[in-house]
Chimera marker file (.cmm) of the C-alpha trace (Angstrom):
<marker_set name="trace">
<marker id="1" x="0.000" y="0.000" z="0.000" r="1" g="1" b="0" radius="0.5"/>
<marker id="2" x="1.269" y="3.461" z="-0.880" r="1" g="1" b="0" radius="0.5"/>
<marker id="3" x="0.565" y="6.639" z="1.053" r="1" g="1" b="0" radius="0.5"/>
<marker id="4" x="0.369" y="10.098" z="-0.467" r="1" g="1" b="0" radius="0.5"/>
<marker id="5" x="0.060" y="13.453" z="1.272" r="1" g="1" b="0" radius="0.5"/>
<marker id="6" x="-2.303" y="15.697" z="-0.701" r="1" g="1" b="0" radius="0.5"/>
<marker id="7" x="-2.356" y="19.057" z="1.083" r="1" g="1" b="0" radius="0.5"/>
<marker id="8" x="-4.772" y="20.640" z="-1.404" r="1" g="1" b="0" radius="0.5"/>
<marker id="9" x="-7.437" y="17.945" z="-0.799" r="1" g="1" b="0" radius="0.5"/>
<marker id="10" x="-9.862" y="19.850" z="1.415" r="1" g="1" b="0" radius="0.5"/>
<marker id="11" x="-13.389" y="18.455" z="1.028" r="1" g="1" b="0" radius="0.5"/>
<marker id="12" x="-15.523" y="15.433" z="0.134" r="1" g="1" b="0" radius="0.5"/>
<marker id="13" x="-15.622" y="16.555" z="-3.502" r="1" g="1" b="0" radius="0.5"/>
<marker id="14" x="-11.815" y="16.509" z="-3.598" r="1" g="1" b="0" radius="0.5"/>
<marker id="15" x="-11.852" y="13.051" z="-2.018" r="1" g="1" b="0" radius="0.5"/>
<marker id="16" x="-14.314" y="11.792" z="-4.639" r="1" g="1" b="0" radius="0.5"/>
<marker id="17" x="-12.310" y="13.304" z="-7.517" r="1" g="1" b="0" radius="0.5"/>
<marker id="18" x="-9.079" y="11.663" z="-6.357" r="1" g="1" b="0" radius="0.5"/>
<marker id="19" x="-10.749" y="8.307" z="-5.751" r="1" g="1" b="0" radius="0.5"/>
<marker id="20" x="-12.356" y="8.397" z="-9.195" r="1" g="1" b="0" radius="0.5"/>
<marker id="21" x="-9.055" y="9.302" z="-10.888" r="1" g="1" b="0" radius="0.5"/>
<marker id="22" x="-7.230" y="6.414" z="-9.215" r="1" g="1" b="0" radius="0.5"/>
<marker id="23" x="-10.008" y="3.927" z="-9.950" r="1" g="1" b="0" radius="0.5"/>
<marker id="24" x="-10.042" y="4.959" z="-13.611" r="1" g="1" b="0" radius="0.5"/>
<marker id="25" x="-6.358" y="4.023" z="-13.686" r="1" g="1" b="0" radius="0.5"/>
<marker id="26" x="-6.972" y="0.731" z="-11.819" r="1" g="1" b="0" radius="0.5"/>
<marker id="27" x="-10.570" y="-0.341" z="-11.270" r="1" g="1" b="0" radius="0.5"/>
<marker id="28" x="-9.433" y="-2.864" z="-8.624" r="1" g="1" b="0" radius="0.5"/>
<marker id="29" x="-7.542" y="-0.252" z="-6.580" r="1" g="1" b="0" radius="0.5"/>
<marker id="30" x="-8.460" y="0.151" z="-2.926" r="1" g="1" b="0" radius="0.5"/>
<marker id="31" x="-8.429" y="3.825" z="-1.966" r="1" g="1" b="0" radius="0.5"/>
<marker id="32" x="-8.597" y="4.995" z="1.656" r="1" g="1" b="0" radius="0.5"/>
<marker id="33" x="-8.787" y="8.711" z="2.388" r="1" g="1" b="0" radius="0.5"/>
<marker id="34" x="-8.038" y="10.458" z="5.674" r="1" g="1" b="0" radius="0.5"/>
<marker id="35" x="-9.395" y="13.901" z="4.820" r="1" g="1" b="0" radius="0.5"/>
<marker id="36" x="-8.419" y="15.710" z="8.072" r="1" g="1" b="0" radius="0.5"/>
<marker id="37" x="-4.797" y="14.565" z="7.681" r="1" g="1" b="0" radius="0.5"/>
<marker id="38" x="-4.780" y="15.009" z="3.862" r="1" g="1" b="0" radius="0.5"/>
<marker id="39" x="-3.648" y="11.395" z="3.381" r="1" g="1" b="0" radius="0.5"/>
<marker id="40" x="-4.580" y="9.056" z="0.531" r="1" g="1" b="0" radius="0.5"/>
<marker id="41" x="-3.646" y="5.380" z="0.890" r="1" g="1" b="0" radius="0.5"/>
<marker id="42" x="-3.754" y="3.283" z="-2.260" r="1" g="1" b="0" radius="0.5"/>
<marker id="43" x="-3.473" y="-0.461" z="-2.741" r="1" g="1" b="0" radius="0.5"/>
<marker id="44" x="-2.972" y="-0.915" z="-6.475" r="1" g="1" b="0" radius="0.5"/>
<marker id="45" x="-0.994" y="-2.909" z="-9.019" r="1" g="1" b="0" radius="0.5"/>
<marker id="46" x="-0.075" y="0.384" z="-10.703" r="1" g="1" b="0" radius="0.5"/>
<marker id="47" x="3.229" y="2.145" z="-10.009" r="1" g="1" b="0" radius="0.5"/>
<marker id="48" x="3.439" y="5.010" z="-7.529" r="1" g="1" b="0" radius="0.5"/>
<marker id="49" x="4.426" y="7.254" z="-10.444" r="1" g="1" b="0" radius="0.5"/>
<marker id="50" x="1.246" y="6.340" z="-12.346" r="1" g="1" b="0" radius="0.5"/>
<marker id="51" x="-0.893" y="6.939" z="-9.252" r="1" g="1" b="0" radius="0.5"/>
<marker id="52" x="0.775" y="10.309" z="-8.613" r="1" g="1" b="0" radius="0.5"/>
<marker id="53" x="0.148" y="11.278" z="-12.241" r="1" g="1" b="0" radius="0.5"/>
<marker id="54" x="-3.539" y="10.323" z="-11.971" r="1" g="1" b="0" radius="0.5"/>
<marker id="55" x="-3.901" y="12.468" z="-8.833" r="1" g="1" b="0" radius="0.5"/>
<marker id="56" x="-2.092" y="15.376" z="-10.549" r="1" g="1" b="0" radius="0.5"/>
<marker id="57" x="-4.321" y="15.027" z="-13.613" r="1" g="1" b="0" radius="0.5"/>
<marker id="58" x="-7.314" y="15.371" z="-11.267" r="1" g="1" b="0" radius="0.5"/>
<marker id="59" x="-5.919" y="18.761" z="-10.221" r="1" g="1" b="0" radius="0.5"/>
<marker id="60" x="-4.105" y="17.950" z="-6.979" r="1" g="1" b="0" radius="0.5"/>
<marker id="61" x="-0.514" y="17.917" z="-5.723" r="1" g="1" b="0" radius="0.5"/>
<marker id="62" x="0.403" y="14.522" z="-4.236" r="1" g="1" b="0" radius="0.5"/>
<marker id="63" x="3.611" y="13.748" z="-2.354" r="1" g="1" b="0" radius="0.5"/>
<marker id="64" x="4.572" y="10.111" z="-1.835" r="1" g="1" b="0" radius="0.5"/>
<marker id="65" x="4.978" y="9.461" z="1.901" r="1" g="1" b="0" radius="0.5"/>
<marker id="66" x="5.723" y="5.766" z="1.945" r="1" g="1" b="0" radius="0.5"/>
<marker id="67" x="5.075" y="2.431" z="0.371" r="1" g="1" b="0" radius="0.5"/>
<marker id="68" x="4.777" y="-1.100" z="1.755" r="1" g="1" b="0" radius="0.5"/>
<link id1="1" id2="2" r="1" g="1" b="0" radius="0.2"/>
<link id1="2" id2="3" r="1" g="1" b="0" radius="0.2"/>
<link id1="3" id2="4" r="1" g="1" b="0" radius="0.2"/>
<link id1="4" id2="5" r="1" g="1" b="0" radius="0.2"/>
<link id1="5" id2="6" r="1" g="1" b="0" radius="0.2"/>
<link id1="6" id2="7" r="1" g="1" b="0" radius="0.2"/>
<link id1="7" id2="8" r="1" g="1" b="0" radius="0.2"/>
<link id1="8" id2="9" r="1" g="1" b="0" radius="0.2"/>
<link id1="9" id2="10" r="1" g="1" b="0" radius="0.2"/>
<link id1="10" id2="11" r="1" g="1" b="0" radius="0.2"/>
<link id1="11" id2="12" r="1" g="1" b="0" radius="0.2"/>
<link id1="12" id2="13" r="1" g="1" b="0" radius="0.2"/>
<link id1="13" id2="14" r="1" g="1" b="0" radius="0.2"/>
<link id1="14" id2="15" r="1" g="1" b="0" radius="0.2"/>
<link id1="15" id2="16" r="1" g="1" b="0" radius="0.2"/>
<link id1="16" id2="17" r="1" g="1" b="0" radius="0.2"/>
<link id1="17" id2="18" r="1" g="1" b="0" radius="0.2"/>
<link id1="18" id2="19" r="1" g="1" b="0" radius="0.2"/>
<link id1="19" id2="20" r="1" g="1" b="0" radius="0.2"/>
<link id1="20" id2="21" r="1" g="1" b="0" radius="0.2"/>
<link id1="21" id2="22" r="1" g="1" b="0" radius="0.2"/>
<link id1="22" id2="23" r="1" g="1" b="0" radius="0.2"/>
<link id1="23" id2="24" r="1" g="1" b="0" radius="0.2"/>
<link id1="24" id2="25" r="1" g="1" b="0" radius="0.2"/>
<link id1="25" id2="26" r="1" g="1" b="0" radius="0.2"/>
<link id1="26" id2="27" r="1" g="1" b="0" radius="0.2"/>
<link id1="27" id2="28" r="1" g="1" b="0" radius="0.2"/>
<link id1="28" id2="29" r="1" g="1" b="0" radius="0.2"/>
<link id1="29" id2="30" r="1" g="1" b="0" radius="0.2"/>
<link id1="30" id2="31" r="1" g="1" b="0" radius="0.2"/>
<link id1="31" id2="32" r="1" g="1" b="0" radius="0.2"/>
<link id1="32" id2="33" r="1" g="1" b="0" radius="0.2"/>
<link id1="33" id2="34" r="1" g="1" b="0" radius="0.2"/>
<link id1="34" id2="35" r="1" g="1" b="0" radius="0.2"/>
<link id1="35" id2="36" r="1" g="1" b="0" radius="0.2"/>
<link id1="36" id2="37" r="1" g="1" b="0" radius="0.2"/>
<link id1="37" id2="38" r="1" g="1" b="0" radius="0.2"/>
<link id1="38" id2="39" r="1" g="1" b="0" radius="0.2"/>
<link id1="39" id2="40" r="1" g="1" b="0" radius="0.2"/>
<link id1="40" id2="41" r="1" g="1" b="0" radius="0.2"/>
<link id1="41" id2="42" r="1" g="1" b="0" radius="0.2"/>
<link id1="42" id2="43" r="1" g="1" b="0" radius="0.2"/>
<link id1="43" id2="44" r="1" g="1" b="0" radius="0.2"/>
<link id1="44" id2="45" r="1" g="1" b="0" radius="0.2"/>
<link id1="45" id2="46" r="1" g="1" b="0" radius="0.2"/>
<link id1="46" id2="47" r="1" g="1" b="0" radius="0.2"/>
<link id1="47" id2="48" r="1" g="1" b="0" radius="0.2"/>
<link id1="48" id2="49" r="1" g="1" b="0" radius="0.2"/>
<link id1="49" id2="50" r="1" g="1" b="0" radius="0.2"/>
<link id1="50" id2="51" r="1" g="1" b="0" radius="0.2"/>
<link id1="51" id2="52" r="1" g="1" b="0" radius="0.2"/>
<link id1="52" id2="53" r="1" g="1" b="0" radius="0.2"/>
<link id1="53" id2="54" r="1" g="1" b="0" radius="0.2"/>
<link id1="54" id2="55" r="1" g="1" b="0" radius="0.2"/>
<link id1="55" id2="56" r="1" g="1" b="0" radius="0.2"/>
<link id1="56" id2="57" r="1" g="1" b="0" radius="0.2"/>
<link id1="57" id2="58" r="1" g="1" b="0" radius="0.2"/>
<link id1="58" id2="59" r="1" g="1" b="0" radius="0.2"/>
<link id1="59" id2="60" r="1" g="1" b="0" radius="0.2"/>
<link id1="60" id2="61" r="1" g="1" b="0" radius="0.2"/>
<link id1="61" id2="62" r="1" g="1" b="0" radius="0.2"/>
<link id1="62" id2="63" r="1" g="1" b="0" radius="0.2"/>
<link id1="63" id2="64" r="1" g="1" b="0" radius="0.2"/>
<link id1="64" id2="65" r="1" g="1" b="0" radius="0.2"/>
<link id1="65" id2="66" r="1" g="1" b="0" radius="0.2"/>
<link id1="66" id2="67" r="1" g="1" b="0" radius="0.2"/>
<link id1="67" id2="68" r="1" g="1" b="0" radius="0.2"/>
</marker_set>
């Protein structure tokens, strides 16, 4: 599972946009969002780079925090 800090994710609409972008990249991805902490956790077969790009394409600024 990878963890991204997305400081500019501020509301439920942002959360939905990011989740949708990741699931368009990988429909089997598991996305967990901690909105108050601005954290997005993703379990996906896609690379962290591809996930970051999907989040950026949705209009946000992700920073990889860690990966298991």
